[in-house]
C-alpha positions as CSV (number, residue, x, y, z in Angstrom):
1,X,3.7,-8.1,-5.9
2,X,3.7,-5.7,-3.0
3,X,6.3,-6.5,-0.3
4,X,6.2,-10.2,0.5
5,X,2.5,-11.0,0.5
6,X,0.9,-13.6,-1.7
7,X,0.5,-12.4,-5.3
8,X,-2.3,-9.8,-5.4
9,X,-2.9,-7.3,-8.2
10,X,-3.1,-3.8,-6.7
11,X,-6.0,-2.7,-8.8
12,X,-7.5,0.2,-7.0
13,X,-5.2,0.0,-4.0
14,X,-2.6,2.3,-5.5
15,X,-4.9,4.4,-7.7
16,X,-6.3,6.7,-5.1
17,X,-7.6,7.2,-1.6
18,X,-10.7,5.6,-0.2
19,X,-13.3,8.3,-0.5
20,X,-14.4,8.3,3.2
21,X,-11.1,7.5,4.9
22,X,-8.5,10.2,4.6
23,X,-4.9,9.0,4.8
24,X,-1.4,10.5,4.3
25,X,-0.3,10.9,0.7
26,X,1.9,7.9,-0.3
27,X,4.7,7.9,-2.9
28,X,5.3,4.4,-4.2
29,X,8.8,3.1,-5.1
30,X,10.3,-0.2,-6.3
31,X,10.5,-1.5,-2.7
32,X,6.7,-1.5,-2.4
33,X,6.6,-4.0,-5.3
34,X,9.2,-6.5,-4.0
35,X,11.7,-5.3,-6.5
36,X,15.4,-4.5,-6.3
37,X,17.9,-2.5,-8.3
38,X,17.4,0.0,-11.1
39,X,14.1,-1.3,-12.3
40,X,12.6,0.6,-15.2
41,X,9.5,-1.4,-16.1
42,X,7.8,-4.5,-14.5
43,X,4.9,-6.3,-16.2
44,X,3.1,-8.6,-13.8
45,X,0.9,-11.4,-15.3
46,X,-1.3,-13.9,-13.4
47,X,-4.1,-16.2,-14.3
48,X,-6.6,-13.4,-13.4
49,X,-5.1,-10.2,-14.8
50,X,-2.1,-8.0,-15.6
51,X,-0.4,-5.0,-14.0
52,X,2.3,-2.9,-15.5
53,X,4.6,-0.5,-13.5
54,X,7.1,2.1,-14.7
55,X,9.7,3.6,-12.4
56,X,12.0,6.6,-12.9
57,X,15.8,6.4,-12.2
58,X,15.2,7.3,-8.6
59,X,13.0,4.2,-8.2
60,X,9.7,6.1,-7.9
61,X,6.5,4.8,-9.5
62,X,5.6,7.1,-12.5
63,X,3.0,5.0,-14.3
64,X,0.8,2.0,-13.5
65,X,-1.6,0.1,-15.9
66,X,-4.3,-2.2,-14.7
67,X,-5.6,-4.5,-17.5
68,X,-8.9,-6.2,-16.9
69,X,-8.9,-7.3,-20.5
70,X,-7.5,-6.3,-23.8
71,X,-10.2,-3.7,-24.2
72,X,-10.7,-2.5,-20.6
73,X,-7.9,-1.0,-18.6
74,X,-6.9,1.9,-16.3
75,X,-3.8,4.0,-16.5
76,X,-2.4,6.1,-13.6
77,X,0.3,8.7,-14.1
78,X,2.4,10.2,-11.3
79,X,4.3,13.5,-11.7
80,X,7.0,14.7,-9.3
81,X,8.7,18.0,-8.5
82,X,11.6,18.4,-6.1
83,X,10.9,14.9,-4.8
84,X,7.3,15.7,-4.1
85,X,4.2,14.2,-5.7
86,X,2.5,17.2,-7.5
87,X,0.1,15.5,-9.9
88,X,-1.7,12.2,-10.3
89,X,-4.0,11.3,-13.2
90,X,-6.3,8.3,-13.4
91,X,-7.5,7.6,-17.0
92,X,-10.0,4.8,-17.6
93,X,-10.5,3.1,-20.9
94,X,-13.5,0.9,-21.8
95,X,-13.7,-0.9,-25.1
96,X,-10.4,0.9,-25.9
97,X,-12.2,4.2,-25.6
98,X,-11.1,6.9,-23.1
99,X,-13.9,7.3,-20.5
100,X,-13.8,11.0,-19.7
101,X,-16.7,10.7,-17.3
102,X,-14.9,8.5,-14.8
103,X,-11.3,9.7,-15.2
104,X,-10.0,12.1,-12.6
105,X,-6.9,14.2,-11.9
106,X,-5.3,15.0,-8.5
107,X,-3.2,18.1,-8.1
108,X,-1.0,18.8,-5.0
109,X,0.3,22.0,-3.6
110,X,3.0,21.9,-0.9
111,X,3.4,24.8,1.5
112,X,6.4,24.7,3.9
113,X,6.4,28.4,5.0
114,X,5.4,27.3,8.5
115,X,4.5,23.7,9.4
116,X,4.1,21.5,6.4
117,X,0.7,21.7,4.6
118,X,-0.3,19.8,1.5
119,X,-3.5,20.7,-0.5
120,X,-4.9,18.1,-2.8
121,X,-7.6,19.1,-5.4
122,X,-9.5,16.4,-7.2
123,X,-11.3,17.3,-10.5
124,X,-12.8,15.2,-13.3
125,X,-11.6,15.3,-16.9
126,X,-14.7,17.3,-17.5
127,X,-13.2,20.0,-15.3
128,X,-15.8,19.3,-12.5
129,X,-14.7,19.9,-8.9
130,X,-15.0,16.7,-6.9
131,X,-13.0,17.0,-3.6
132,X,-10.3,19.0,-1.8
133,X,-8.2,17.7,1.0
134,X,-5.9,19.7,3.2
135,X,-3.2,17.7,5.0
136,X,-1.7,19.6,8.0
137,X,1.4,18.4,9.8
138,X,3.1,19.3,13.2
139,X,6.6,20.5,13.7
140,X,7.9,16.9,13.7
141,X,6.4,16.3,10.3
142,X,3.5,14.1,11.6
143,X,0.1,14.3,10.0
144,X,-2.3,15.8,12.5
145,X,-5.4,17.0,10.6
146,X,-7.1,16.3,7.3
147,X,-9.9,18.6,6.1
148,X,-12.0,17.4,3.3
149,X,-14.3,19.8,1.4
150,X,-16.8,19.1,-1.3
151,X,-20.3,19.9,-2.4
152,X,-21.7,17.9,0.6
153,X,-19.8,20.1,3.2
154,X,-16.7,19.8,5.3
155,X,-15.3,16.7,7.1
156,X,-12.4,16.9,9.5
157,X,-10.1,14.0,10.5
158,X,-8.0,14.6,13.6
159,X,-5.0,12.4,14.2
160,X,-3.5,12.2,17.7
161,X,-0.4,10.4,19.0
162,X,0.0,8.8,22.4
163,X,2.9,7.0,24.0
164,X,2.4,4.7,27.0
165,X,5.5,2.8,28.2
166,X,6.9,1.1,25.0
167,X,3.6,1.4,23.0
168,X,2.8,4.1,20.5
169,X,-0.8,4.7,19.5
170,X,-2.2,6.7,16.6
171,X,-5.9,7.5,16.6
172,X,-7.9,8.8,13.7
173,X,-11.2,10.6,14.4
174,X,-13.5,11.9,11.7
175,X,-15.8,14.7,12.9
176,X,-15.1,13.6,16.4
177,X,-15.9,9.9,15.9
178,X,-13.2,7.3,16.3
179,X,-12.5,5.7,12.9
180,X,-9.2,3.8,13.3
181,X,-6.6,3.1,15.9
182,X,-3.0,1.9,15.3
183,X,-0.9,0.7,18.2
184,X,2.8,-0.2,17.6
185,X,4.9,-2.1,20.2
186,X,8.0,-4.3,20.2
187,X,8.7,-7.7,21.6
188,X,11.4,-10.4,21.6
189,X,10.9,-13.3,19.3
190,X,11.9,-17.0,19.7
191,X,15.3,-16.2,18.3
192,X,15.5,-13.2,20.7
193,X,15.4,-10.8,17.8
194,X,13.2,-7.7,18.2
195,X,9.9,-7.9,16.5
196,X,7.5,-5.0,15.7
197,X,3.8,-5.6,16.5
198,X,1.3,-3.4,14.7
199,X,-2.3,-3.7,15.9
200,X,-4.9,-1.9,13.8
201,X,-8.5,-1.5,15.0
202,X,-11.3,-0.2,12.8
203,X,-14.5,1.3,14.0
204,X,-18.0,1.6,12.5
205,X,-20.1,4.4,13.8
206,X,-17.7,4.7,16.6
207,X,-18.1,1.0,17.7
208,X,-15.4,-1.7,17.4
209,X,-15.7,-3.5,14.1
210,X,-12.6,-5.2,12.7
211,X,-8.9,-5.6,13.7
212,X,-5.7,-6.9,12.3
213,X,-2.3,-7.6,13.9
214,X,0.9,-7.8,11.9
215,X,4.3,-8.9,13.3
216,X,7.4,-7.7,11.4
217,X,11.0,-8.7,11.7
218,X,13.9,-6.2,11.9
219,X,14.0,-6.0,8.0
220,X,10.3,-5.1,7.9
221,X,9.2,-8.5,6.5
222,X,5.9,-9.7,7.8
223,X,6.1,-12.8,10.0
224,X,2.5,-13.2,10.8
225,X,-0.9,-11.6,10.2
226,X,-4.0,-12.1,12.2
227,X,-7.5,-10.9,11.3
228,X,-10.1,-10.3,14.1
229,X,-13.8,-9.6,14.1
230,X,-15.6,-8.0,17.0
231,X,-17.9,-10.5,18.9
232,X,-21.0,-8.6,20.0
233,X,-21.8,-11.2,22.7
234,X,-18.4,-11.3,24.4
235,X,-17.6,-7.7,23.4
236,X,-14.1,-8.7,22.5
237,X,-12.1,-9.0,19.3
238,X,-12.0,-12.7,18.3
239,X,-9.3,-14.2,15.9
240,X,-10.7,-15.2,12.6
241,X,-7.6,-16.3,10.7
242,X,-3.8,-16.2,11.2
243,X,-1.2,-16.4,8.4
244,X,2.4,-17.1,9.2
245,X,5.2,-16.4,6.7
246,X,8.5,-18.2,6.1
247,X,11.4,-16.9,4.1
248,X,14.5,-18.5,2.7
249,X,18.0,-17.3,3.5
250,X,17.8,-14.6,0.8
251,X,14.6,-13.1,2.3
252,X,12.3,-14.5,-0.4
253,X,8.9,-15.8,0.7
254,X,8.9,-19.6,0.6
255,X,6.0,-20.8,2.7
256,X,2.7,-19.7,4.4
257,X,0.5,-21.4,6.9
258,X,-3.1,-20.2,7.3
259,X,-5.1,-21.3,10.3
260,X,-8.8,-20.5,10.2
261,X,-10.8,-22.1,13.0
262,X,-10.0,-25.9,12.9
263,X,-8.7,-25.7,9.3
264,X,-5.0,-25.4,8.4
265,X,-3.8,-24.6,4.9
266,X,-0.2,-24.7,3.7
267,X,1.2,-23.0,0.6
268,X,4.7,-23.3,-0.9
269,X,6.2,-20.5,-3.1
270,X,8.7,-21.5,-5.8
271,X,10.6,-18.8,-7.6
272,X,12.7,-18.4,-10.8
273,X,15.0,-15.4,-11.0
274,X,16.2,-13.3,-13.9
275,X,19.7,-13.4,-15.2
276,X,20.6,-9.8,-14.2
277,X,21.9,-10.8,-10.8
278,X,19.5,-8.3,-9.2
279,X,17.8,-10.9,-7.0
280,X,14.4,-10.2,-8.7
281,X,12.2,-13.2,-9.4
282,X,10.4,-13.5,-12.7
283,X,8.1,-16.4,-12.0
284,X,6.4,-17.5,-8.9
285,X,4.4,-20.8,-8.5
286,X,2.2,-21.3,-5.6
287,X,1.6,-24.9,-4.6
288,X,-0.7,-26.9,-4.2
289,X,-2.9,-24.6,-6.2
290,X,-0.3,-24.3,-9.0
291,X,-1.4,-20.6,-9.3
292,X,1.4,-18.6,-11.0
293,X,2.7,-15.1,-11.4
294,X,5.2,-14.0,-14.0
295,X,7.1,-10.8,-14.2
296,X,8.9,-9.3,-17.1
297,X,11.5,-6.8,-15.8
298,X,13.6,-4.2,-17.6
299,X,16.2,-2.0,-16.1
300,X,17.6,1.5,-16.4
301,X,21.0,1.6,-18.0
302,X,23.5,2.8,-15.4
303,X,26.4,4.6,-17.0
304,X,29.6,4.0,-15.2
305,X,31.9,7.0,-14.8
306,X,35.2,6.6,-16.6
307,X,38.3,8.0,-14.9
308,X,40.5,10.0,-17.2
């Protein structure tokens, strides 16, 4: 499970970038999967599928397996060099047979001679060129441009940063057309603790389309999430659904409340923990649906230094 959202298998979410929406390269670690400690392997099982994650001793994701069935599954490998992602391979298997036609490899080259530049080349296992992305950063290490090149031509995404009072906004424009806008601000909650508010707006052909607002606490846990759609009549974003999240004293998700129009839905999350004292749960039951998620977790052996 990623962070503290309801159980959802990652499937394609961690396996690559959306083909038309460039984004900064992401290295996944145990914290992205709601895990703690020296986790080596985590097998996640639900009533609708399985995911398996393998981490190195630094807590970085090195392998993920998505199982649709015993015969159909995808494997992604991540390779690192000097703390940087340098290779990613997605291998697809259907009827237990490796599918060379749909399997791809991503290779990354990092250039730090001036401002940081990362080049990503994507090729098929048949050694066919598919895509190339160039990620360009400013002196502060912020992504400012992404240049995509393939047989169809060249697309350029420009990222700009703006600050107004206490609000920071990041705009993504592809070939000059606004694609996405992310505004981050802060406010005081009911308990007077500072909360981070992240409003993301998505555009279709340059016009407002969808939006989402997340409110996070000081530990980065999501407190609420609201989805909006753009009403063409009022020309405003209109709330579609709001989910509020409640955690126990140990920071584990315990309840959610979803309001959609005049309907309200409550869910309760019950957890069982492993015996390693790590604080990792191994079974989650969601009521009233009685949907479940189980996790089998193994850990790296940490050798304690013996003083002579």
